[in-house]
C-alpha positions, 0 to 999 in steps of 0.5 A: 493886627491887634485883632489877629492871631499872627501865629496863624499862617493865613494872617501871615500870608495876608500881611505879606500880600498887603506888603506886596500891594503897598510896595507896588503903591510906593513904586507908583507914587512918583508917577501918581499924577501921570501914568502911575495913578492906577498902580497907586490907587489899585495898590491902595485898594488892595491894602485897604480891602485886605485889612478889612477882610483880615479883621473880619476873619479875625473876629469871626468867633467874637460877636462883639469884636465883629460888631465893632469891625462892622462899624468901620467896614459898613462904609469903609469899602467905599472910599478906596473905590472913589480913589480907584475911580480917580485913577481913570481921569486926568489931573486936576480932576484926579487930585480932587477925586483923590482928596474926596476919597481921603476925606471920606476915609477920615470921616469914616474913621472919625464918625463910625470907627471906634464904636463898640468893643475894639480889642486894642493892645495899648503897648502894641498900638502905641509902639506902631504909631511911634514907629510911623513917627520915626519913619516920617522923621527919618524920611524927612532927613533923607529928603533934606540930604538928597537935596544936597546931592547936586550941590557943592558941600560948603560951610553954609550947606553943612550948617543948614544940614546940621541945623535941619537935623537939630530941628528934627531931633527936637521934634523927635524929643517932643514925641518920645520924651514923655508924650508917647508914654503918657498916651500909652498909659492913658490908653492902658488906664481905659479899661472899658473896651468901648471907651478905649476904642474911641480913645485909640481912634481919636488920640492916635488914628485921627490926630496923628494925621496932622502930626505926619503932615507937619513932618512932611511940610517941615521937610519941604521948608528944610529942603528949600533952606539947604538948597539956598543956605545963604538966601532969605527964606521965601514966603512959601518956605517960611509958611511951610516951616511955621505950618509944619512945626505948628501942625506937629506941635498943635496935634500933640496938644490936641492928642494929650487933651483928648487922652487926659484933658491935659493942656500942653500950653507950652507947646501951643505957645511954641507953635504960635511963637514960631509962626510969629517969627516966620511971618515977621522975619522975612530977611532971615536966612534958613540957618537963623530960622532953623536955629530959632525954631529949635531953641523955641521947641527945646525951651517949651519942653524945658518949661513943660518939664518944670511944670510937670504936665506929663509925668514920666510915670503916669499912674495906671489903674 
């Protein structure tokens, strides 16, 4: 909505229509690989086409803005059609077609979008991405809690639930303590609209994908740990723990480097340390692994703060 005047009725109606399509999409997710595939793909196509149409209409009197939007639209209308086509075939073909459609979406963003004079309002843009992170973290907590619905609540289950929440809180801290402000200030400090659009594309739109994926994969590991609090985590669950936290932390490293060439070495080291522990500690149960992962993340943040890598008040010129 950066390029839209949301005070106009048409913009509000367009957003409500997109919300309706997204609502239908979300309802179909549980049956996405069965009879709900068409609802998912159709809702996705509607959301994407409404978004592109609204951006084109919003820049109708801005030649430079319209040219920038066209860098995305000229190819962006194809991937939703690929995803829609996948709804008409059965799995595993559907999975492969949907994966191809998503990769085409990502390639379109990475190679074409961001070129030209994109109007990106730094505060609004950063806030929306932060809300996405909050929603993903919150949903991961809901998923972990839901896993206990059919279990008897005992001390082991309660301990894992608390430690899963602590690890999630540590993940929240990595993003919202200084990292979010740093990215926003770097975006605001980029006065050239061409460069700002590319920075927004790279540091936010593209690199935030693995952050969200990391949260989801971590939730898988935490959910398994809650279901089996007194058993050693299996190889797949330990892999999910290391991969999820690794994706989340390393994506932050990549985003900060893209924004201002700052190397968050402590976060990279934390990702490596968690992976080593997960690989070597086959006999540890979920509480110990969650406790160690949380401690490693907090230690990395403490070392990073002492090194002053992400000043709270980053100068904006």
